[in-house]
TIMAR-993629 format. One record per residue (C-alpha): residue in three letters; x, y, z. Coordinates in steps of 0.1 Angstrom, whole numbers, plus 5000, padded with zeros to 4 digits. Last residue first. Layout:
N
<rest: ALA, east: X, north: Y, up: Z>
...
# end
This chain:
222
<rest: GLY, east: 5419, north: 3460, up: 4222>
<rest: ILE, east: 5442, north: 3435, up: 4240>
<rest: SER, east: 5416, north: 3415, up: 4258>
<rest: ARG, east: 5394, north: 3411, up: 4227>
<rest: ALA, east: 5418, north: 3385, up: 4212>
<rest: LEU, east: 5419, north: 3367, up: 4246>
<rest: LEU, east: 5381, north: 3366, up: 4247>
<rest: ARG, east: 5379, north: 3351, up: 4212>
<rest: SER, east: 5404, north: 3323, up: 4222>
<rest: ILE, east: 5385, north: 3316, up: 4254>
<rest: GLN, east: 5353, north: 3313, up: 4233>
<rest: CYS, east: 5369, north: 3288, up: 4209>
<rest: LEU, east: 5385, north: 3268, up: 4237>
<rest: PRO, east: 5351, north: 3261, up: 4254>
<rest: ARG, east: 5340, north: 3278, up: 4286>
<rest: GLY, east: 5339, north: 3261, up: 4320>
<rest: SER, east: 5357, north: 3293, up: 4333>
<rest: GLN, east: 5385, north: 3281, up: 4355>
<rest: GLN, east: 5390, north: 3247, up: 4339>
<rest: ARG, east: 5390, north: 3263, up: 4304>
<rest: LEU, east: 5414, north: 3290, up: 4316>
<rest: GLU, east: 5438, north: 3263, up: 4328>
<rest: ASN, east: 5435, north: 3243, up: 4296>
<rest: PHE, east: 5441, north: 3274, up: 4275>
<rest: ALA, east: 5473, north: 3281, up: 4294>
<rest: SER, east: 5484, north: 3245, up: 4291>
<rest: GLN, east: 5478, north: 3245, up: 4253>
<rest: VAL, east: 5498, north: 3277, up: 4250>
<rest: ARG, east: 5527, north: 3262, up: 4269>
<rest: GLN, east: 5525, north: 3230, up: 4248>
<rest: LEU, east: 5526, north: 3252, up: 4217>
<rest: ASP, east: 5558, north: 3267, up: 4230>
<rest: ARG, east: 5575, north: 3233, up: 4235>
<rest: GLN, east: 5561, north: 3220, up: 4202>
<rest: ALA, east: 5579, north: 3247, up: 4183>
<rest: THR, east: 5558, north: 3272, up: 4163>
<rest: PRO, east: 5546, north: 3296, up: 4189>
<rest: LYS, east: 5547, north: 3333, up: 4179>
<rest: LYS, east: 5571, north: 3349, up: 4203>
<rest: ASP, east: 5576, north: 3355, up: 4241>
<rest: ILE, east: 5551, north: 3330, up: 4253>
<rest: VAL, east: 5527, north: 3327, up: 4283>
<rest: GLY, east: 5537, north: 3361, up: 4297>
<rest: GLN, east: 5502, north: 3375, up: 4297>
<rest: ALA, east: 5512, north: 3401, up: 4271>
<rest: LYS, east: 5526, north: 3374, up: 4249>
<rest: LEU, east: 5494, north: 3354, up: 4251>
<rest: ALA, east: 5474, north: 3385, up: 4242>
<rest: ALA, east: 5497, north: 3392, up: 4212>
<rest: VAL, east: 5493, north: 3356, up: 4200>
<rest: VAL, east: 5455, north: 3359, up: 4203>
<rest: ASP, east: 5456, north: 3391, up: 4183>
<rest: ASP, east: 5478, north: 3377, up: 4156>
<rest: THR, east: 5456, north: 3347, up: 4153>
<rest: LEU, east: 5465, north: 3315, up: 4170>
<rest: ILE, east: 5432, north: 3297, up: 4168>
<rest: PHE, east: 5416, north: 3279, up: 4197>
<rest: THR, east: 5397, north: 3247, up: 4191>
<rest: ASP, east: 5363, north: 3231, up: 4196>
<rest: LYS, east: 5353, north: 3211, up: 4165>
<rest: GLY, east: 5325, north: 3229, up: 4146>
<rest: LEU, east: 5337, north: 3218, up: 4111>
<rest: MET, east: 5348, north: 3253, up: 4102>
<rest: ARG, east: 5367, north: 3255, up: 4135>
<rest: LEU, east: 5385, north: 3223, up: 4127>
<rest: PHE, east: 5395, north: 3237, up: 4093>
<rest: TYR, east: 5407, north: 3269, up: 4109>
<rest: ALA, east: 5428, north: 3250, up: 4133>
<rest: GLY, east: 5444, north: 3229, up: 4106>
<rest: SER, east: 5450, north: 3260, up: 4084>
<rest: ASN, east: 5467, north: 3280, up: 4113>
<rest: GLY, east: 5502, north: 3273, up: 4101>
<rest: GLY, east: 5504, north: 3240, up: 4083>
<rest: LEU, east: 5476, north: 3222, up: 4065>
<rest: GLN, east: 5488, north: 3225, up: 4029>
<rest: LYS, east: 5492, north: 3187, up: 4027>
<rest: GLY, east: 5482, north: 3161, up: 4053>
<rest: ARG, east: 5502, north: 3137, up: 4075>
<rest: LYS, east: 5524, north: 3160, up: 4094>
<rest: LYS, east: 5501, north: 3191, up: 4094>
<rest: LEU, east: 5469, north: 3172, up: 4102>
<rest: LEU, east: 5485, north: 3151, up: 4129>
<rest: THR, east: 5501, north: 3183, up: 4144>
<rest: TRP, east: 5468, north: 3201, up: 4146>
<rest: LEU, east: 5453, north: 3171, up: 4163>
<rest: GLY, east: 5480, north: 3172, up: 4189>
<rest: ILE, east: 5475, north: 3209, up: 4193>
<rest: ILE, east: 5440, north: 3200, up: 4204>
<rest: ASP, east: 5454, north: 3182, up: 4235>
<rest: GLU, east: 5430, north: 3194, up: 4262>
<rest: GLU, east: 5403, north: 3193, up: 4235>
<rest: PRO, east: 5404, north: 3155, up: 4235>
<rest: TRP, east: 5399, north: 3139, up: 4201>
<rest: ASP, east: 5366, north: 3121, up: 4202>
<rest: ALA, east: 5348, north: 3142, up: 4176>
<rest: ILE, east: 5378, north: 3143, up: 4152>
<rest: LEU, east: 5385, north: 3106, up: 4153>
<rest: ARG, east: 5349, north: 3097, up: 4151>
<rest: ALA, east: 5343, north: 3120, up: 4121>
<rest: VAL, east: 5373, north: 3104, up: 4103>
<rest: GLY, east: 5358, north: 3070, up: 4106>
<rest: GLY, east: 5367, north: 3036, up: 4122>
<rest: HIS, east: 5400, north: 3050, up: 4135>
<rest: GLU, east: 5427, north: 3035, up: 4113>
<rest: GLN, east: 5406, north: 3028, up: 4082>
<rest: ALA, east: 5390, north: 3063, up: 4083>
<rest: LEU, east: 5424, north: 3079, up: 4089>
<rest: ASP, east: 5439, north: 3062, up: 4059>
<rest: VAL, east: 5410, north: 3071, up: 4036>
<rest: MET, east: 5411, north: 3107, up: 4047>
<rest: LEU, east: 5449, north: 3109, up: 4043>
<rest: MET, east: 5446, north: 3095, up: 4008>
<rest: ALA, east: 5420, north: 3122, up: 4000>
<rest: ASN, east: 5445, north: 3147, up: 4015>
<rest: ASP, east: 5471, north: 3137, up: 3990>
<rest: ARG, east: 5446, north: 3140, up: 3961>
<rest: THR, east: 5436, north: 3175, up: 3973>
<rest: ALA, east: 5472, north: 3184, up: 3978>
<rest: LYS, east: 5477, north: 3180, up: 3940>
<rest: ILE, east: 5450, north: 3206, up: 3934>
<rest: LYS, east: 5465, north: 3228, up: 3960>
<rest: GLY, east: 5499, north: 3228, up: 3944>
<rest: PHE, east: 5483, north: 3232, up: 3910>
<rest: HIS, east: 5465, north: 3264, up: 3918>
<rest: ARG, east: 5437, north: 3267, up: 3892>
<rest: ILE, east: 5408, north: 3280, up: 3912>
<rest: ILE, east: 5377, north: 3263, up: 3898>
<rest: GLN, east: 5354, north: 3271, up: 3869>
<rest: ASP, east: 5384, north: 3279, up: 3846>
<rest: ASN, east: 5390, north: 3241, up: 3842>
<rest: GLN, east: 5422, north: 3239, up: 3822>
<rest: MET, east: 5443, north: 3233, up: 3853>
<rest: LEU, east: 5420, north: 3204, up: 3860>
<rest: ASN, east: 5437, north: 3186, up: 3832>
<rest: GLU, east: 5469, north: 3184, up: 3852>
<rest: LEU, east: 5450, north: 3166, up: 3880>
<rest: MET, east: 5436, north: 3140, up: 3855>
<rest: GLU, east: 5470, north: 3135, up: 3840>
<rest: ASP, east: 5485, north: 3129, up: 3875>
<rest: SER, east: 5459, north: 3102, up: 3880>
<rest: MET, east: 5429, north: 3105, up: 3903>
<rest: GLU, east: 5426, north: 3074, up: 3925>
<rest: GLN, east: 5428, north: 3093, up: 3958>
<rest: VAL, east: 5398, north: 3114, up: 3945>
<rest: ALA, east: 5375, north: 3083, up: 3942>
<rest: GLU, east: 5382, north: 3069, up: 3976>
<rest: PRO, east: 5379, north: 3103, up: 3992>
<rest: ASN, east: 5344, north: 3111, up: 3977>
<rest: PHE, east: 5347, north: 3148, up: 3975>
<rest: HIS, east: 5317, north: 3153, up: 3953>
<rest: TYR, east: 5337, north: 3136, up: 3926>
<rest: PHE, east: 5365, north: 3162, up: 3927>
<rest: ALA, east: 5356, north: 3183, up: 3896>
<rest: LYS, east: 5319, north: 3183, up: 3904>
<rest: GLU, east: 5324, north: 3195, up: 3940>
<rest: PHE, east: 5349, north: 3220, up: 3929>
<rest: ALA, east: 5324, north: 3234, up: 3904>
<rest: PRO, east: 5298, north: 3238, up: 3932>
<rest: TRP, east: 5325, north: 3255, up: 3953>
<rest: LYS, east: 5332, north: 3284, up: 3929>
<rest: ALA, east: 5313, north: 3310, up: 3949>
<rest: ASP, east: 5328, north: 3297, up: 3981>
<rest: VAL, east: 5364, north: 3303, up: 3968>
<rest: LEU, east: 5357, north: 3339, up: 3959>
<rest: SER, east: 5337, north: 3345, up: 3990>
<rest: HIS, east: 5366, north: 3333, up: 4012>
<rest: LYS, east: 5389, north: 3359, up: 3997>
<rest: LEU, east: 5423, north: 3342, up: 3990>
<rest: GLY, east: 5454, north: 3335, up: 4010>
<rest: ALA, east: 5441, north: 3302, up: 4024>
<rest: ARG, east: 5406, north: 3296, up: 4010>
<rest: PHE, east: 5418, north: 3268, up: 3988>
<rest: VAL, east: 5431, north: 3247, up: 4018>
<rest: ARG, east: 5400, north: 3256, up: 4039>
<rest: ARG, east: 5377, north: 3244, up: 4011>
<rest: THR, east: 5397, north: 3212, up: 4009>
<rest: LEU, east: 5392, north: 3205, up: 4045>
<rest: MET, east: 5355, north: 3213, up: 4043>
<rest: SER, east: 5350, north: 3190, up: 4013>
<rest: PHE, east: 5369, north: 3162, up: 4031>
<rest: ILE, east: 5347, north: 3165, up: 4062>
<rest: GLU, east: 5315, north: 3164, up: 4041>
<rest: SER, east: 5328, north: 3135, up: 4021>
<rest: ASP, east: 5339, north: 3116, up: 4053>
<rest: SER, east: 5303, north: 3120, up: 4065>
<rest: LEU, east: 5295, north: 3141, up: 4095>
<rest: LYS, east: 5274, north: 3123, up: 4122>
<rest: ARG, east: 5302, north: 3121, up: 4147>
<rest: LEU, east: 5305, north: 3159, up: 4147>
<rest: ALA, east: 5268, north: 3163, up: 4157>
<rest: GLU, east: 5273, north: 3137, up: 4185>
<rest: ARG, east: 5303, north: 3156, up: 4199>
<rest: ASP, east: 5285, north: 3189, up: 4202>
<rest: ALA, east: 5292, north: 3217, up: 4178>
<rest: PRO, east: 5313, north: 3246, up: 4191>
<rest: LEU, east: 5296, north: 3276, up: 4209>
<rest: ALA, east: 5290, north: 3309, up: 4192>
<rest: GLY, east: 5305, north: 3342, up: 4203>
<rest: LEU, east: 5326, north: 3351, up: 4233>
<rest: MET, east: 5325, north: 3388, up: 4227>
<rest: GLU, east: 5288, north: 3390, up: 4224>
<rest: GLU, east: 5284, north: 3369, up: 4255>
<rest: LEU, east: 5306, north: 3393, up: 4275>
<rest: SER, east: 5285, north: 3422, up: 4264>
<rest: LEU, east: 5298, north: 3447, up: 4240>
<rest: ASP, east: 5298, north: 3486, up: 4239>
<rest: PRO, east: 5322, north: 3488, up: 4268>
<rest: HIS, east: 5349, north: 3471, up: 4247>
<rest: LEU, east: 5383, north: 3478, up: 4264>
<rest: ASN, east: 5368, north: 3476, up: 4299>
<rest: LEU, east: 5349, north: 3445, up: 4290>
<rest: ALA, east: 5381, north: 3428, up: 4277>
<rest: GLN, east: 5400, north: 3437, up: 4309>
<rest: ASP, east: 5372, north: 3425, up: 4331>
<rest: CYS, east: 5369, north: 3392, up: 4312>
<rest: LEU, east: 5407, north: 3387, up: 4315>
<rest: GLY, east: 5406, north: 3393, up: 4352>
<rest: SER, east: 5377, north: 3369, up: 4356>
<rest: TRP, east: 5395, north: 3342, up: 4336>
<rest: ASN, east: 5428, north: 3344, up: 4357>
<rest: LYS, east: 5456, north: 3367, up: 4347>
<rest: MET, east: 5488, north: 3351, up: 4336>
# end
């Protein structure tokens, strides 16, 4: 795999109209800002990501005030107590997106939020303090214990919060394949560990966060 300087040169050659900083984009939130997020804010963002999957983001975002009302302003303790009948009744609410699988997942994810808060003294603390050199471990936790958080959904949710993470978009996967890190889209833990190790190495070389390394890799292939 090329080192950080080599990847920067490759990306700049492919995009002579952009500066390096323009390609790298925004920095993640700092740890203290993440720790200040309430469980309701985090739960709202998680649910927004679940409903955004497969849909235009603007469509979901326009309906979000109605979602906030339907789900008790994303108070996890309240949402986890919603009955099956209450969830079924939401299918009659034309102000929200009526996808029953995702509606049911919202209650399941409320339970996850409550459990994580009890286990770690707050969901914000868990996310803020999770080491970036094992960000795939946080993805795995969300996927295994949450609902509708497989694929890239966990990573996109963390990015929305401001937590530093890479995202395995098609371009990033193509770049990692071109650099010989993987030979297929990584889904098995072994391949994800190889990807994490590659990002950790580039992070050490560059002093840059995972999100910026991810964006540069995407730019490095065109």
